C-alpha positions as CSV (number, residue, x, y, z in Angstrom):
1,X,42.5,-14.8,-9.3
2,X,39.5,-16.4,-8.4
3,X,36.8,-14.0,-9.2
4,X,36.1,-14.2,-13.2
5,X,32.8,-14.8,-14.0
6,X,31.5,-13.0,-11.1
7,X,30.0,-9.8,-11.1
8,X,32.3,-6.9,-9.6
9,X,30.2,-4.2,-7.8
10,X,32.4,-1.3,-6.7
11,X,30.4,0.9,-4.0
12,X,31.8,4.5,-2.8
13,X,32.8,4.7,0.8
14,X,29.7,6.9,1.9
15,X,27.7,3.4,1.1
16,X,30.2,1.8,3.4
17,X,29.7,4.2,6.2
18,X,26.0,3.8,6.1
19,X,26.6,0.1,6.2
20,X,28.7,0.0,9.3
21,X,26.8,2.7,10.9
22,X,23.9,0.4,10.1
23,X,24.9,-3.1,11.8
24,X,26.1,-0.5,14.7
25,X,22.3,0.4,15.4
26,X,21.6,-3.1,15.1
27,X,20.2,-3.0,11.3
28,X,22.1,-5.9,9.4
29,X,20.0,-5.2,6.4
30,X,21.7,-4.9,3.5
31,X,24.9,-6.1,4.8
32,X,23.2,-9.7,4.8
33,X,21.6,-9.3,1.5
34,X,24.8,-8.5,0.0
35,X,26.9,-11.0,2.2
36,X,24.3,-13.8,0.4
37,X,25.7,-12.4,-2.9
38,X,29.1,-12.9,-2.2
39,X,28.7,-16.0,-0.2
40,X,26.6,-17.2,-3.8
41,X,29.9,-16.7,-6.0
42,X,28.0,-14.1,-8.0
43,X,29.2,-10.8,-7.1
44,X,32.6,-9.3,-5.8
45,X,33.3,-6.2,-4.0
46,X,36.8,-4.6,-4.0
47,X,38.1,-2.0,-1.9
48,X,40.6,0.7,-3.4
49,X,43.3,2.9,-2.1
50,X,41.0,6.0,-1.6
51,X,38.2,3.8,0.1
52,X,41.1,2.9,2.9
53,X,42.8,6.7,2.6
54,X,39.4,8.5,2.9
55,X,39.1,5.3,6.1
56,X,42.0,6.9,8.0
57,X,40.9,10.5,7.4
58,X,37.8,9.0,10.0
59,X,38.8,10.5,13.7
60,X,37.3,8.1,16.3
61,X,39.5,4.6,16.0
62,X,36.5,3.0,17.0
63,X,34.4,4.4,14.0
64,X,38.0,3.5,11.8
65,X,38.0,-0.1,13.0
66,X,33.8,-0.8,12.7
67,X,34.3,0.7,9.1
68,X,37.4,-2.0,8.6
69,X,35.3,-4.7,9.7
70,X,33.2,-3.9,7.5
71,X,35.2,-3.4,4.1
72,X,36.7,-7.0,5.0
73,X,33.9,-8.8,5.8
74,X,31.9,-8.1,2.6
75,X,35.1,-7.5,0.3
76,X,37.1,-10.8,1.3
77,X,40.0,-9.6,0.5
78,X,39.6,-8.2,-3.0
79,X,41.1,-4.9,-4.7
80,X,41.0,-2.4,-7.1
81,X,44.7,-1.3,-8.0
82,X,45.2,2.5,-7.9
83,X,44.6,5.2,-10.7
84,X,48.4,5.4,-11.7
85,X,49.3,1.7,-11.2
86,X,46.2,0.9,-13.5
87,X,47.0,3.4,-16.3
88,X,50.8,1.8,-15.9
89,X,49.1,-1.5,-16.7
90,X,47.1,0.1,-19.7
91,X,49.6,1.4,-21.3
92,X,51.9,-1.5,-20.7
93,X,49.5,-4.1,-22.4
94,X,49.2,-1.7,-25.2
95,X,52.7,-0.7,-26.2
96,X,53.7,-4.2,-25.9
97,X,51.4,-5.3,-28.4
98,X,51.9,-2.4,-30.4
99,X,55.7,-3.5,-30.9
100,X,55.1,-7.0,-31.3
101,X,55.5,-8.4,-27.4
102,X,52.4,-10.6,-26.8
103,X,50.5,-8.9,-24.1
104,X,46.9,-9.3,-22.5
105,X,43.9,-7.7,-24.1
106,X,42.0,-7.9,-21.4
107,X,43.2,-6.1,-18.4
108,X,40.7,-6.9,-15.4
109,X,42.1,-9.6,-14.1
110,X,45.1,-7.5,-13.4
111,X,42.9,-4.4,-12.1
112,X,41.0,-6.9,-9.9
113,X,43.2,-8.4,-7.6
114,X,43.6,-9.3,-3.8
115,X,45.6,-8.3,-0.8
116,X,44.4,-5.0,0.8
117,X,48.5,-3.7,0.1
118,X,48.2,-4.2,-3.4
119,X,45.6,-1.2,-3.3
120,X,48.3,1.1,-3.6
121,X,50.5,-0.4,-5.8
122,X,52.5,-4.3,-6.7
123,X,55.3,-4.0,-3.6
124,X,58.1,-5.4,-4.8
125,X,61.9,-6.8,-3.1
126,X,64.7,-8.0,-5.1
127,X,65.9,-11.2,-3.3
128,X,68.5,-12.5,-5.8
129,X,71.5,-10.8,-3.6
130,X,70.0,-12.9,-1.0
131,X,69.5,-16.1,-2.5
132,X,73.1,-16.1,-3.8
133,X,74.5,-15.9,0.5
134,X,71.1,-17.8,1.7
135,X,68.9,-19.7,-0.3
136,X,67.0,-21.6,2.4
137,X,66.7,-17.8,4.4
138,X,66.0,-16.3,1.3
139,X,62.6,-18.2,0.6
140,X,61.9,-18.1,3.9
141,X,61.4,-14.0,3.8
142,X,60.0,-14.1,0.3
143,X,57.1,-17.0,1.4
144,X,56.8,-14.0,4.4
145,X,56.8,-10.8,2.2
146,X,53.8,-12.5,0.1
147,X,52.0,-13.7,3.1
148,X,52.3,-9.8,4.4
149,X,50.5,-8.6,1.5
150,X,47.6,-11.4,1.4
151,X,47.2,-11.1,5.0
152,X,43.5,-9.3,5.4
153,X,45.0,-8.0,8.9
154,X,46.7,-5.6,7.3
155,X,43.5,-3.8,6.7
156,X,42.9,-3.2,10.7
157,X,46.7,-2.3,10.7
158,X,46.7,0.9,8.2
159,X,43.0,1.6,9.7
160,X,44.7,1.5,13.1
161,X,46.4,4.8,12.2
162,X,44.3,8.6,12.5
163,X,45.8,10.5,9.3
164,X,44.2,13.7,8.4
165,X,43.0,15.7,5.4
166,X,45.2,18.4,4.6
167,X,42.7,21.7,6.3
168,X,41.0,23.9,4.0
169,X,43.5,26.6,4.8
170,X,46.6,24.5,4.1
171,X,49.3,24.9,1.2
172,X,47.7,22.0,-0.6
173,X,44.2,23.1,-0.5
174,X,45.4,27.0,-1.8
175,X,47.6,24.7,-5.0
176,X,44.1,23.3,-5.5
177,X,42.1,26.5,-5.6
178,X,44.7,27.7,-7.9
179,X,44.7,25.3,-10.3
180,X,41.3,24.4,-10.4
181,X,41.1,28.3,-10.6
182,X,43.3,28.0,-13.5
183,X,41.6,25.4,-15.4
184,X,38.2,27.2,-15.0
185,X,39.7,30.5,-16.8
186,X,41.3,28.4,-19.6
187,X,37.6,26.9,-20.2
188,X,35.6,30.2,-20.2
189,X,34.1,30.8,-23.2
190,X,35.0,27.4,-25.0
191,X,32.8,24.8,-26.4
192,X,32.9,21.6,-24.4
193,X,34.8,19.9,-27.4
194,X,37.4,22.3,-27.3
195,X,37.3,22.1,-23.6
196,X,37.5,18.4,-23.3
197,X,40.3,18.7,-25.6
198,X,42.2,21.5,-23.5
199,X,41.5,18.9,-20.4
200,X,43.4,15.7,-21.7
201,X,46.1,17.6,-24.0
202,X,47.3,18.8,-20.2
203,X,48.2,15.4,-19.6
204,X,50.6,14.6,-22.4
205,X,53.7,15.6,-20.6
206,X,52.3,13.1,-17.7
207,X,51.6,10.8,-20.1
208,X,54.3,10.7,-22.5
209,X,56.7,10.3,-19.3
210,X,54.4,6.8,-18.5
211,X,55.2,5.8,-22.6
212,X,58.8,6.0,-21.9
213,X,58.8,4.2,-18.9
214,X,56.9,1.0,-20.4
215,X,59.1,1.3,-22.9
216,X,62.0,0.9,-21.0
217,X,60.9,-1.4,-18.5
218,X,59.8,-3.6,-21.7
219,X,63.9,-3.2,-23.2
220,X,62.2,-2.3,-26.3
221,X,65.3,-1.2,-28.3
222,X,66.9,1.9,-29.8
223,X,66.3,0.9,-33.0
224,X,62.7,-0.4,-32.8
225,X,61.7,2.5,-31.2
226,X,63.2,4.7,-34.1
227,X,61.3,2.6,-36.6
228,X,58.1,3.3,-34.4
229,X,58.8,5.8,-32.6
230,X,56.1,6.6,-29.6
231,X,54.6,9.9,-30.6
232,X,51.6,8.1,-31.7
233,X,50.6,6.7,-27.9
234,X,51.1,10.6,-27.0
235,X,48.7,12.2,-29.3
236,X,45.0,13.3,-28.3
237,X,43.2,11.1,-29.8
238,X,45.0,7.9,-28.8
239,X,45.6,9.5,-25.2
240,X,41.5,9.5,-25.0
241,X,40.8,6.0,-26.0
242,X,42.7,5.0,-22.5
243,X,39.8,4.4,-20.2
244,X,41.4,6.6,-16.8
245,X,42.6,9.2,-18.8
246,X,39.3,9.0,-20.6
247,X,37.2,9.1,-17.6
248,X,39.4,11.3,-15.6
249,X,39.2,14.0,-18.0
250,X,36.1,14.2,-18.1
251,X,35.6,14.2,-14.5
252,X,38.2,16.9,-13.9
253,X,36.4,18.6,-17.0
254,X,33.2,18.8,-15.1
255,X,34.5,20.7,-12.0
256,X,36.6,23.1,-13.8
257,X,33.2,24.3,-15.9
258,X,30.9,23.9,-12.4
259,X,31.3,27.7,-11.5
260,X,29.5,27.2,-8.6
261,X,31.3,24.6,-6.7
262,X,35.1,25.3,-5.6
263,X,37.0,21.2,-5.9
264,X,38.1,19.9,-2.9
265,X,40.1,17.1,-1.4
266,X,37.1,14.7,-2.1
267,X,36.7,15.2,-5.6
268,X,39.8,14.5,-6.4
269,X,39.6,11.1,-4.8
270,X,36.0,10.7,-6.4
271,X,38.0,11.4,-9.8
272,X,40.8,9.1,-8.7
273,X,38.7,5.8,-7.4
274,X,36.0,6.5,-10.9
275,X,38.3,6.5,-13.2
276,X,39.9,3.2,-12.3
277,X,35.6,1.5,-11.1
278,X,34.1,3.1,-14.3
279,X,35.7,1.0,-16.8
280,X,36.5,-2.2,-14.8
281,X,33.8,-3.4,-12.7
282,X,30.3,-4.1,-13.9
283,X,28.6,-1.6,-11.3
284,X,29.2,1.4,-9.7
285,X,27.7,3.0,-6.4
286,X,28.5,5.9,-5.9
287,X,27.2,9.8,-4.6
288,X,24.2,10.9,-6.4
289,X,26.4,13.8,-7.9
290,X,28.8,11.5,-9.3
291,X,26.6,8.9,-10.5
292,X,24.5,11.7,-12.4
293,X,27.7,13.3,-13.8
294,X,28.8,9.8,-15.3
295,X,25.5,8.6,-16.6
296,X,24.8,12.6,-18.0
297,X,28.2,12.2,-19.6
298,X,27.0,9.0,-21.0
299,X,30.8,7.3,-19.3
300,X,28.3,4.4,-18.4
301,X,27.4,3.4,-22.1
302,X,31.1,3.8,-23.1
303,X,32.2,0.9,-21.0
304,X,28.7,-0.6,-20.4
305,X,28.5,-0.3,-16.6
306,X,25.2,0.5,-15.0
307,X,25.7,3.2,-12.4
308,X,23.6,3.2,-9.2
309,X,23.2,6.2,-6.4
310,X,20.9,4.0,-3.8
311,X,22.8,1.0,-2.7
312,X,19.2,-0.8,-2.3
313,X,18.2,-0.3,-5.8
314,X,21.4,-1.7,-6.8
315,X,20.7,-5.1,-4.8
316,X,17.3,-5.5,-5.8
317,X,18.0,-5.4,-9.1
318,X,21.2,-7.8,-8.5
319,X,19.1,-10.1,-7.0
320,X,16.6,-9.8,-9.6
């Protein structure tokens, strides 16, 4: 992966949409400035699964395709893996090293990769049976599969379909609302530290299942696990040391304590992509609400990430 030593710049979808609108209106100012930074080899601008999912929710096909053109033009095929995939990688690296299996300490080269389909995970097909039947045809199929993963046209194919977000009156929306109200009631009367603890502890079951899955995939023996149980990894103190857990829980807590605002699918999208972007990108350009939250809670300082709400200001500082 050839993004090493470049500044990784993550741009929230609303800024991508503004770039596409500006291009349609004949204004290429910011786009060309970004293109120069990318062409110079100084900057990488990845897209995420959330970008693609939100783009699919745009009703008009031409607008989706205009956005796809912009995403493809500046990202050059680079993507951030999704939250679930990155959290697995975080745990695999930590658990492997803990049990003496050499694993990379810096996982950013795995978080940032190429191929738009990889934004949704790492698809895999077992070709072993095919190899036994016909080695030549199997090798050809494997090549075609890898070419599909790397094919930049896959973004156009995905965005050719309109996939609406669920409606406010839908069952899914009601579940989100119920969950939000429940979290809000649970946080009522508690100080910030207590509320943060509760928010992280809500993830214990999911986190434990992930740790067990990693241990199974790493083929850790029962004797090894008995001598050094996984429970160390499922404590609150350890969980908050995992970047995606820490960022996600802090953003979730903010929404549960904000009594003037209802949580929406857009908030869930924000939590999902920022939990990956903030710890693993050098610069994040978010919307004004999330940029304020990330800096107010000092999350940007924890991971050494520069946060902007203005794309133009970000480009000015990058150029300087």
